[in-house]
C-alpha positions as CSV (number, residue, x, y, z in Angstrom):
1,M,-53.8,-2.2,18.4
2,N,-52.4,-0.9,15.9
3,I,-51.8,2.9,15.0
4,P,-49.8,4.4,12.5
5,V,-46.7,6.6,13.3
6,D,-48.3,9.7,11.4
7,H,-51.3,9.3,13.6
8,L,-48.8,9.7,16.7
9,K,-47.1,12.3,14.9
10,D,-50.4,14.0,14.4
11,L,-51.2,13.7,17.5
12,L,-48.3,14.4,19.8
13,G,-46.9,17.3,17.4
14,A,-43.6,16.6,15.9
15,E,-41.3,18.0,19.0
16,N,-43.1,15.3,21.2
17,T,-42.7,12.6,18.9
18,E,-38.7,13.7,19.1
19,E,-38.9,13.6,22.7
20,L,-40.8,10.2,22.7
21,K,-38.0,8.8,20.1
22,K,-35.1,9.9,22.4
23,R,-37.2,8.2,25.2
24,I,-37.4,5.2,24.2
25,A,-33.9,4.8,22.6
26,N,-32.8,5.7,26.0
27,D,-34.7,3.3,27.8
28,I,-33.2,0.9,25.6
29,A,-29.6,1.7,25.9
30,S,-30.4,1.8,30.0
31,R,-31.9,-2.1,29.7
32,I,-28.9,-2.9,27.8
33,R,-26.7,-1.3,30.0
34,S,-28.4,-3.1,32.8
35,D,-28.0,-6.6,31.2
36,I,-24.5,-6.4,30.0
37,A,-23.4,-5.5,33.8
38,N,-25.7,-8.0,35.4
39,W,-25.0,-10.5,33.2
40,D,-22.8,-13.7,35.0
41,E,-21.2,-15.7,32.2
42,Y,-18.6,-14.7,28.6
43,V,-19.6,-15.5,25.8
44,F,-16.1,-16.2,25.2
45,Y,-14.5,-17.6,28.6
46,P,-11.2,-16.4,29.2
47,P,-10.3,-19.4,30.9
48,D,-11.2,-21.9,28.0
49,F,-9.2,-20.0,25.4
50,Q,-5.9,-20.0,27.9
51,G,-4.1,-22.8,26.5
52,F,-4.6,-21.4,22.7
53,F,-3.2,-18.3,24.3
54,D,-0.2,-19.4,25.3
55,E,0.1,-21.1,22.0
56,C,0.3,-18.3,20.1
57,F,2.6,-16.4,22.6
58,E,5.2,-19.2,22.4
59,E,5.1,-19.1,18.6
60,A,4.8,-15.7,18.0
61,Q,8.3,-15.5,21.1
62,A,9.8,-18.3,18.9
63,M,9.6,-16.4,15.4
64,V,10.9,-13.1,17.6
65,K,13.5,-15.2,18.6
66,E,15.3,-16.5,15.6
67,T,14.6,-13.3,14.3
68,I,16.8,-11.4,16.7
69,V,19.1,-14.4,16.7
70,N,19.7,-14.6,12.9
71,K,20.4,-10.4,13.0
72,L,22.8,-10.3,15.8
73,Y,24.8,-13.5,14.3
74,N,24.5,-11.2,11.1
75,D,25.7,-8.1,12.8
76,M,28.8,-10.0,14.7
77,M,29.8,-11.3,11.4
78,N,29.2,-8.4,9.6
79,A,31.7,-6.8,12.4
80,Y,34.3,-9.2,12.2
81,K,34.8,-9.5,8.5
82,G,35.0,-5.4,9.0
83,G,37.5,-5.4,11.6
84,N,39.2,-8.3,10.2
85,N,41.5,-6.5,8.0
86,N,45.0,-8.8,8.2
87,G,44.1,-9.6,4.1
88,N,42.0,-12.7,4.7
């Protein structure tokens, strides 16, 4: 049975049609929340990606470490040059 929406609006009235839309939307949202809450699997299962995350962390740590070492070295050399006033 296929009832056009306009006929439903005529039958229910504009106010009731809006109430029906809200109820349907709330029911759909409720079912989605329930499905998600009861789902026992992940789309991306975190342990499957642990190695990847570890590699990313190690690479980022190495880049940051290199930057810090270079900065400290440059600061030390600048301090040495600035403090070395014996004519050299």
